[in-house]
N, C-alpha and C positions, 0 to 999 in steps of 0.2 A: 331418576336413576342413572341416566347417562352422565349427568354432571358429576355424580359420585364416582363413576367409573373413570371419567377423565381425570379427576383429582387423584384417584388411586394410581393410575398408570403414570401420571405426571410425577408423583412422588417416587415411583420406581426408577425414574430416569435421572433424578437429581444427583443422587450419590455417585452412580457410575460416571455422570458427566463431570462432576468435580474431580473424581479420581482420574479421569482422562485428561483434564486440564493440567493436573499436577504431573502425571506421568509423561505426557507428551512435552510439557514445558521443560522437564529435566532432559529429555532426549534431544529435543531440537535446540535448546539453548546451549547445550554442551557441544553439539556438532556444528552449529552455525555461528556461535558467538564466542563461547569460552575458550575454545582451542586457539582461535586467532589472538584473543586478548592475552592469554597466558604466554604465547610466543612473543608478543609485543613487550610484555613485562620482563620476561627472562632475557630475550635476545636484544631488545632495543632500549631497555631501561625505562619503559613507561611507568610513571608513578601509579601506585595501586589505587589511589583515589580517582585518578583520571580513568583507569581501567574500569572501576566500578561505575563511574558516571556513564561511560560508553556502553557498558552492559545494560544499564537502565534505559538509555536512549534507544538502543537497538532492539530491546525486547518487544516493543509494540509490533514491529515488522514480523516477528516470529509468532506473536499471539494471533495475528490474522489467519495464519495457517493452522494454529492449534484448535481454534473454535470448531471448524468442521470435523477434525479428527476426534475431538471429545464428544461431539454429537453422534458420530458413528459408533463410538464405543458405548455410549449411553443407550442407544437403540439396541445394539447387540446384546449387552448384558441385561438390560431391563426386560426385553422380550424373552431372552434366554432363561431368566429366573422365573418369569410367569409360565413359560412352557414347561420347565423342569417340574414345577409344582402342580402341573395340570390345570392351572387357572385359565389358560387360553382355551383349553378343551371345555371347561365349565362355562365360560362366557359364550362360546359358540353353541353349546348345547342349550343355553337359555335363549337362543335366537339372535344373539348379537354377532354380526358378521365381522370377519377379520378386517375388512375395509373400515368399519366403524371403530374398531379397536386401535387402528393406526392413526386416527385423527389427532389425539394428544401428542403423539410423536412428531407428526408433521407441524403441529402448532408450535412445539418447542423448536424444531428446526427453522421455521419461518421467523420466529422471534429472535433467535440467535443470528440468523442471516441479516436482519435489519440492524441489530446491535453491531454486528461485525462491519456492516457497510458504513455506518456512521463513524465507527472507530477507525476504519481504514481511510475515511475521508478527512477526518479532523485530527486525530492523534498521531497517526503514522507519519504524515508529511512533516509535522512540526518536530517530532522526535528525530527524524532523519536529518532535518536541517540543524538541530541542536548538536547532533553527533558530528556532523560535518564541520560546524563552527568550532567545536571543542578540539577536533583533530587539527584544524588550521591554527588555532591558538597555540597548541603544543608544538607544532612543527615550526612555527615562526619564532618561537622563543629560542630554539637552537640555532637556526640560521634563516634569515628572511628569505622567503620564497620570491623568486624573480620571474615575472611573466612579461612577455613582449606583445604589443598590439592586442590588448584586451578589448573585445567587442561583444556587447550584450544588448539585445533588443528587449523591450518590456511591453507587454500587451495589457490591455484593460478592456474587458467585455468584448473581446474579439477584434478590437481595433488597435493599431500601433500607437502607443502612447509616448515612448521615449527610446532613443538609441544612445547607448552609453559606450564611449570609446576612450581608452587611455593608451598612450604610446608605450608606457612602461609601468609595471606594478612591482613594487618591492615591499613585501610584507603588507602593511596596511597603508602604505604611502603610494600615491599615484602621481605620475608625471605626464604632462601634455594631455590634459583631459578635455574632451569635447562631448557635450550633451546636447542632442537635438530633441527638442520638445515638439510634440504634435497635438493638434486640437481639431477634432472633427475631420480627420484625415488630411490635414494640411500642416505644413511646417510653421510653427508659431514663434519659436524663439530658439536661439543657439547660445549655449553657455560655454565659454572657452576659459580654462583656468590653467595656470602654470603647474600647480600641484593640488592635491586633495588628499584628505585623510579621513578615516572612519572613526566616529566617536561612539563606541558601544554603549556608553551610559545614556546617550540621547537617541540611539538607533538612527543616526543621520550622518551625512557627509559634510565635512567642512572644506569648501573650495577657497583657495588662496590665490591672490594676485590675478584676477581675471576680468572678463568682460561679458556682459549679457547683450546679445543682439536681438532686438524685437522686430518682428516682421508683420506686415499688414496682411489682410486676407488675400490680397492678390499676390503675395509672396515678395513684395518689394521691401527694401530696408526702410525701417521707420524710425528707430531710435536705438541708442546704445547706452549702457550703464556700466561704468567701471567700478570695480570693488576690490578692496584689500582682503576681505573675508566675507564669505556668504555660506549659509547652511542650506543644503539641498536635500530634500526628503526622497531618497531613492531606496526602494525596498531591498536591494541586493546588498549583502554583506561582502567583505573581502573574500571569504571562502566561496561564496557564490560566483564571484568574478573569476577566482582562480580555477574553479571547477570547469568553467566553460559551459558546454551544453548541459542543461539540467537533466537529472534522472527522473523518469516517471514516478519513482518512489518518493521523490521530494515534492510532488505536486498533488493537489486535489484533482478531482475529475474536471472541474471547471477550468482550472489553471492548465491542465494537460490539454484540454480541448483547444484553448486559446493558443497554446504553444504549437500544436499541430497546424492550426490555421496559419500561423506566422511562418513556420517552416515550409509549408506548401507554397506560400507566396514567394518564398526565396528559392523555390525550385528544388528543395531538398526532399529526398525520398523518406516517407514517414510511415511506411507499412508497419514496422515494428512498434512504433509509438501508438498507432491505431489499435493494434492487437493489445497492447498494455492498457490502453484506455478502456476497452471492452472487458479486459480481464479484471480491472479494478471493480467492476460490477458483478462479474461472473464468480469470482472467488468467494465472496461472502455467502453467495447462495449455494455454495457447495454443502453448507450445513443442511439445507433443505433436502437436497438429493441424497446425501448420506443418511439422513433420517429415513427416507423412503427405502433405501437399500438395506440399512442396518436392521430394521425391524423384522422383515421376513427372513433375513439371514440368521437372526438370533432365535428363530423358532425351534431350532434343534436344542434339546435339553443339554447336550454335551457342551454347548457354548455358554452356559451360565457361569463357568469359571472365569475369573477376571484375567488369569494368565492366558487362557485360550482365546478369550475375547480380544485381549490386547494384541496377541499374535495375529489373529485374523484381521484386526483393524489395520495393522501394519502392512499386511499383504494387499488389502483393498486399496490402501493409500498409495502403496508403491505402484499398483496398476493404474490408479488414477493419475499419478504424476507422469507415468510413461505416456498416457493418453495426452496429457498437457504438452509434453515435449514434442510428441509426434504431430499434434494439431498445430502447435506453434510453427513447426518446420514447414508444414503445408501452407500455413498462412504467409510466412516470410517468402516462400517460393511463389506466392500469389496464385496457388492452385485453388484455394478457397478464400472467402472474404475474411477480413479481420474480425467481424462479428462472429462468424461461424467458428473461426479458429479459437476464439476465447471461450465460446459457449459449448462447443462440441463435447468436451469431457463431461460437462454437466448433463447434456442431453443423453449421451450414451449411458452414463451412470444412472440417471433417473429412469431411463427406459428399461435398463436391466433390473432395477429395483421394482418397477411396476410389473414386469414380467414374472419375477420370482414371487411377488405378492399375489398375483393372479393365480399362479399355479398352486400356491399354498392354500388360497381361499377355495379352490375347486377340489382340493384333495379330500 
C-alpha cells in the first residue's frame, strides 16, 4: 500500500517540478544572461551566433540554481493540491502519518540533489571554460590582447606539477617562455623557448627555438636538448593564461581543492575559495532542504494555485539567498568556518522545514 502511495505522491510532484524548471529558467536566464548578451549585441556588435553560443554555455550555471527552486515549487504545489482535495486528511485518517507522506518528497529532493551535484561537478566547469574561450576568440579577432609577465602554476593530485611563465603574451602568441617541470616534488626539467603558440585543433602548445634542460634527482644539470619546434601538452588555453587566477566556477571540486593547497603554499589568503569549495557541495543539496520546507508549507489549500505557489517560492528563495549572502559575509570575516558559512543556509532552512512539519503533524 505504501508503495502505491509513494508513486501517487511522486506523480503529483512531477508536473509542478517541470513547470518550475520552465518558469525559473525564463526568469533567471533573462536576468542573469540575456540582458548582458543583448547589450553586447546592440552596443558592442557581438554576432548573434556568438551570443547564442554564449547563452548555451552559460545556461548550466543557472540550471544549478534552478533545480532547488523547482523542487521547492513542486513540494508546495503538490502538497497544496493534495491538501485542497482533502487527500492529506484522508491519508492521516487511515493511520498514515504526515512524516510518512513526506518520504517521496524527500526522495525526489535527494535524487535531484545528487543529479545537481554531478551536473555542477562535470558540466558547469566545462561550459564556463567554453564560454571563456569563445569570448577570448572573439576579443582577439578585433585586437590581440597583450599581457605582460604571465605566470600560472599547475597542480596534479595536490602536488606542484608545472610552473608556466611567459614574458609577454599577445593574442595566442607567447614570447620568452619558461616552463619548469616537477616530478615527485623536485625540479626535473626546464624548457626555455623564444616563442610559443597555441594549436586549438591539437589542444597543445607549439614551442619554437628553445632548449630543454634535464636535471638529475640531486638537482644538478645533466643534459640539454636544443630544438627548433616542440609540442608541449599544457592543459591551459590562451584564455586561461589571460584570465590569470582561475574562478571557482571554472573548476571541479578536486581541482579547486588542489588550487587552494597551492595558494596556501604561496601564502595567499584563500578563505573565499574555501567557502566556494564547500558551497559547491552545499548548493545542490538545497533541493533536499527545499523539499523538506516546501511540503509542510504547501499544506494550506490556498497554496494549490500555481501563481500563489510561484510567488511563495520566490519569497522563500529570496530569504534563502539573503541567508547565503549573510553567511558568506560572516565566513569571509572569519567569524565562522568556511564549512559552516556554506552550509548554514541549508541548516537553517532544513531546521525551519522540520519545525513546520512537526507542528503540522501534531495539529
